C-alpha positions as CSV (number, residue, x, y, z in Angstrom):
1,M,73.5,82.4,116.4
2,Q,70.4,82.5,118.0
3,W,68.2,80.3,120.1
4,Y,66.2,78.8,117.1
5,D,69.8,77.8,116.0
6,W,71.1,76.2,119.1
7,T,67.5,74.5,119.3
8,A,67.8,73.2,115.9
9,L,71.2,72.1,116.2
10,V,70.6,70.1,119.1
11,M,68.2,68.6,117.8
12,V,69.8,67.2,115.1
13,V,72.4,66.0,116.8
14,V,71.0,64.5,119.8
15,G,68.5,62.6,117.6
16,T,71.2,61.6,115.1
17,I,73.5,60.2,117.5
18,I,70.5,58.2,119.0
19,Q,69.6,56.9,115.6
20,T,72.7,55.7,115.2
21,I,72.8,53.6,118.4
22,R,69.1,52.2,117.6
23,G,69.8,51.2,114.5
24,S,73.5,49.0,115.8
25,K,70.9,48.1,118.3
26,A,68.2,46.6,116.2
27,G,70.0,44.4,114.2
28,G,70.4,46.8,110.7
29,M,69.7,49.7,109.2
30,G,66.4,49.3,108.3
31,L,64.9,50.6,111.0
32,P,66.3,54.5,111.2
33,F,65.4,54.1,107.3
34,F,61.7,53.2,107.3
35,E,61.7,55.4,110.6
36,A,63.2,58.7,108.1
37,A,61.1,57.4,105.4
38,G,57.8,57.9,107.8
39,V,58.9,61.1,109.6
40,A,60.0,62.8,105.9
41,A,56.6,61.5,104.5
42,A,54.7,63.0,107.6
43,A,56.1,66.4,107.1
44,T,55.8,66.7,103.6
45,A,52.0,65.6,104.3
46,A,51.6,67.6,107.1
47,T,53.1,71.0,105.8
48,S,50.9,70.0,102.4
49,F,47.5,69.5,104.2
50,Y,47.1,71.7,106.9
51,P,45.9,74.7,105.6
52,R,42.7,73.2,104.3
53,L,42.2,70.9,107.5
54,A,42.4,74.6,109.3
55,E,40.5,76.0,107.3
56,T,37.8,73.3,107.4
57,T,37.9,72.8,111.1
58,R,38.6,76.5,111.9
59,L,41.2,75.8,114.3
60,K,44.3,78.0,113.9
61,G,47.1,76.7,111.7
62,S,49.6,76.6,114.4
63,L,47.7,73.6,116.2
64,V,46.9,71.8,113.0
65,L,50.3,71.8,112.2
66,P,51.9,70.2,115.0
67,V,49.1,67.8,115.8
68,L,48.7,66.6,112.3
69,F,52.5,66.0,111.9
70,L,52.6,64.4,115.6
71,L,49.7,61.5,114.6
72,L,51.5,61.2,110.8
73,A,54.7,60.8,112.3
74,V,53.6,58.1,115.0
75,L,51.7,56.0,111.7
76,G,55.1,56.4,110.2
77,F,57.2,54.8,113.2
78,V,54.4,52.1,113.8
79,V,54.3,51.4,110.0
80,A,58.3,51.1,110.2
81,R,58.5,48.8,113.1
82,W,56.4,46.9,110.9
83,L,58.4,47.0,107.6
84,F,61.5,46.2,109.4
85,A,60.1,43.4,111.4
86,I,59.1,42.0,107.6
87,T,62.5,43.2,105.9
88,R,65.1,43.1,108.5
89,L,66.8,45.1,105.9
90,S,70.6,44.9,106.8
91,F,74.4,45.8,105.2
92,Q,76.2,44.0,107.7
93,S,79.4,46.0,108.6
94,L,78.1,49.7,107.0
95,D,74.9,49.7,109.3
96,G,76.6,52.3,111.7
97,F,77.1,54.4,108.8
98,F,73.4,53.9,107.2
99,S,71.7,54.3,110.5
100,F,73.8,57.3,111.0
101,M,72.8,59.0,107.1
102,F,69.1,57.9,108.3
103,G,69.2,59.6,111.7
104,L,70.8,62.7,110.2
105,V,67.5,62.5,107.6
106,L,64.8,62.2,110.2
107,T,66.0,64.4,112.7
108,W,66.6,67.1,109.8
109,A,63.2,66.7,108.9
110,V,61.6,67.2,112.9
111,A,63.8,70.3,113.1
112,H,62.4,71.6,109.7
113,M,58.8,70.8,111.2
114,F,59.8,72.5,114.7
115,L,61.1,75.6,112.5
116,R,58.0,75.8,110.3
117,V,55.8,75.4,113.6
118,V,57.2,78.6,115.0
119,M,57.4,80.5,112.1
120,V,53.3,79.8,111.1
121,W,52.8,80.5,115.3
122,Q,54.9,84.1,115.0
123,G,53.2,84.5,111.7
124,A,54.6,86.2,108.6
125,T,56.1,89.3,110.3
126,G,57.1,87.3,113.4
127,E,61.0,87.1,114.6
128,L,62.1,83.4,112.8
129,A,60.2,84.8,109.4
130,T,62.0,88.1,109.6
131,K,65.6,87.1,110.5
132,I,66.1,83.8,109.3
133,D,68.1,85.3,106.8
134,E,70.4,86.1,109.8
135,L,70.1,82.8,111.5
136,P,73.1,79.9,109.6
137,V,71.5,76.9,110.9
138,A,67.8,77.8,111.3
139,R,67.9,78.9,108.0
140,E,69.8,76.1,106.0
141,I,67.6,73.4,108.0
142,Y,64.5,75.5,106.8
143,Q,66.0,76.2,103.2
144,F,67.4,73.4,102.2
145,R,70.1,75.6,100.9
146,T,73.4,73.4,100.4
147,W,71.0,70.5,99.2
148,N,69.7,72.4,96.6
149,A,73.3,73.6,95.6
150,L,74.6,69.9,95.5
151,L,72.0,69.1,93.2
152,K,72.4,72.1,90.8
153,L,76.0,71.0,90.6
154,L,75.4,67.5,89.7
155,F,73.2,68.5,87.1
156,K,75.5,70.9,85.7
157,A,77.7,68.4,86.0
158,K,75.9,65.6,84.1
159,L,75.4,63.4,87.1
160,G,71.8,64.1,87.7
161,P,69.2,62.3,85.6
162,E,68.8,63.3,81.9
163,L,65.5,65.7,81.9
164,D,64.0,67.0,79.0
165,P,62.2,70.3,80.2
166,D,59.8,70.2,76.8
167,I,58.3,67.1,77.4
168,G,57.3,68.2,81.4
């Protein structure tokens, strides 16, 4: 394991612990839930829009991506706090478990964006891009291999939603 693995692993573990504690102190798992949704949406939006924004502003993608992600994540945290204040979403005795799970989602998205920013900064021929298959933790966080394998297994077992490929 190289420093990419260790950094991503520490980010996920420490962040998940913090989010679990925050969910318990906030009085409900709604805060970690809304924050995880906001950060995941920020990561998706930043990844989608940064190439065009970098081209339009004539700035480097390695600068635009983290700034755009941070701005959208802060907006996500503000909206999350507002939604939690309105809903006070809680499952009482299961708040700790759900706070842990949503904390894992949030920190996984942050670690994924960290690796994506490093990869954009180094370029397609950089160290991370060329060695990603040799890095077990970084590969898992960046490529979601276990998640994709689980979804394939669920679809094979017919536990996933029914999809007709001819309809679209």
